Every structure is written in structure tokens, then in C-alpha cells.
C-alpha positions in Angstrom: 90.4 117.7 84.7 91.4 121.2 85.5 90.2 124.0 83.3 92.0 127.2 82.8 90.0 129.0 85.5 90.8 126.1 88.0 94.5 126.6 87.1 94.3 130.4 87.6 92.6 130.0 91.0 95.1 127.4 92.2 98.0 129.6 91.2 96.5 132.6 93.0 95.9 130.7 96.2 99.5 129.4 96.0 100.9 132.9 95.4 98.9 134.3 98.4 99.8 131.4 100.6 103.6 131.8 99.7 103.5 135.5 100.2 102.1 135.0 103.7 104.7 132.3 104.4 102.1 129.6 105.2 103.1 126.0 104.5 100.9 123.5 102.7 100.7 121.3 105.8 99.3 124.2 107.8 96.5 124.7 105.2 95.8 121.0 105.2 95.4 121.0 109.0 93.2 124.1 109.1 90.9 122.7 106.4 90.5 119.5 108.4 92.5 117.1 106.2 94.4 114.3 107.9 98.0 115.2 108.8 100.2 114.2 105.9 97.3 113.9 103.5 99.0 116.2 101.1 95.7 117.5 99.6 97.1 121.1 99.1 100.2 119.6 97.5 98.1 117.5 95.2 96.1 120.5 94.1 99.1 122.6 93.6 101.1 119.9 91.8 98.6 119.8 88.9 97.0 116.5 90.0 93.3 115.8 89.7 92.4 117.4 93.0 91.1 121.0 92.9 89.4 123.5 95.1 85.7 123.8 95.5 83.8 126.9 96.6 83.8 125.7 100.2 87.5 125.3 100.2 87.9 128.7 98.7 85.8 130.3 101.4 87.8 128.6 104.2 91.1 129.5 102.4 90.0 133.1 102.3 89.5 133.0 106.1 92.8 131.2 106.7 94.8 133.4 104.3 93.0 136.6 105.7 92.0 137.8 102.3 88.9 138.3 100.2 87.6 135.2 98.3 87.5 137.5 95.2 91.3 137.7 95.4 91.4 134.2 94.0 89.5 135.1 90.8 90.6 137.0 87.7 89.3 140.5 87.3 87.2 141.5 85.6 86.9 137.9 84.2 88.9 135.4 82.3 88.7 135.4 78.5 89.0 131.6 78.2 85.7 129.8 78.2 86.3 127.3 81.0 82.7 126.1 80.9 83.2 125.1 77.2 86.6 123.5 78.2 84.7 121.5 80.9 81.8 120.5 78.7 84.2 119.4 75.9 86.1 117.3 78.4 82.9 115.6 79.6 81.7 115.0 76.1 85.1 113.4 75.3 85.0 111.3 78.5 81.5 110.1 77.7 82.5 109.2 74.0 85.5 107.2 75.3 83.4 105.4 77.9 80.8 104.5 75.2 83.5 103.3 72.9 85.0 101.1 75.6 81.6 99.6 76.5 81.1 98.9 72.8 84.5 97.0 72.7 83.5 95.0 75.8 80.1 93.9 74.3 81.8 92.4 71.2 
């Protein structure tokens, strides 16, 4: 599940990557992913993959920018933590419901 802040960061990384003319495969290689893994494509294509803080630090080095360039300023109005917690609560509810059906 990608929250609004995840989506914002992914879009900013993509914008900076595109502006510098760096291909997804180049980023994959520099991050140490297997050739053809398509990790960056998976992140940018709105799949389940997303960046963690370690990826962002390395991306800042690779793209020769400040890690802060990936984040909204001064901050994002949407409450991504609430989005994430609501998602987790719903996932737990569904899992409990599914377990209940199996027990019957």
C-alpha cells in the first residue's frame, strides 16, 4: 500500500531522474539490484514496491541531489500516517474475517 507521501516521493524521484536523463536500469544497477530486476520500474508503475530511507539516501547520491529534494516542503497536508494505520487496521480486519470463515 502506498500512502500519499509515498506517491509524492516516488514522483519526485522520477522527475529528478528524468531531468538528469538517467534510465531506470541504471538506477537498478547502482542500487545493486539484479540486471533486469525492474525494481525501479515496479516502484514507478504504482506497484507494491516503494522506496525505503536507505534507497532514498543512495538515490540522492546517484542523482547528485539532496535527500530533502524528494520530500514536500514544508510538509504534506495529508496525514499519511493515518492512511497507513487505516490500511493496516482494514488488513487485520479482513484477515480475522478470513480466519473466522476457515474455522467454520
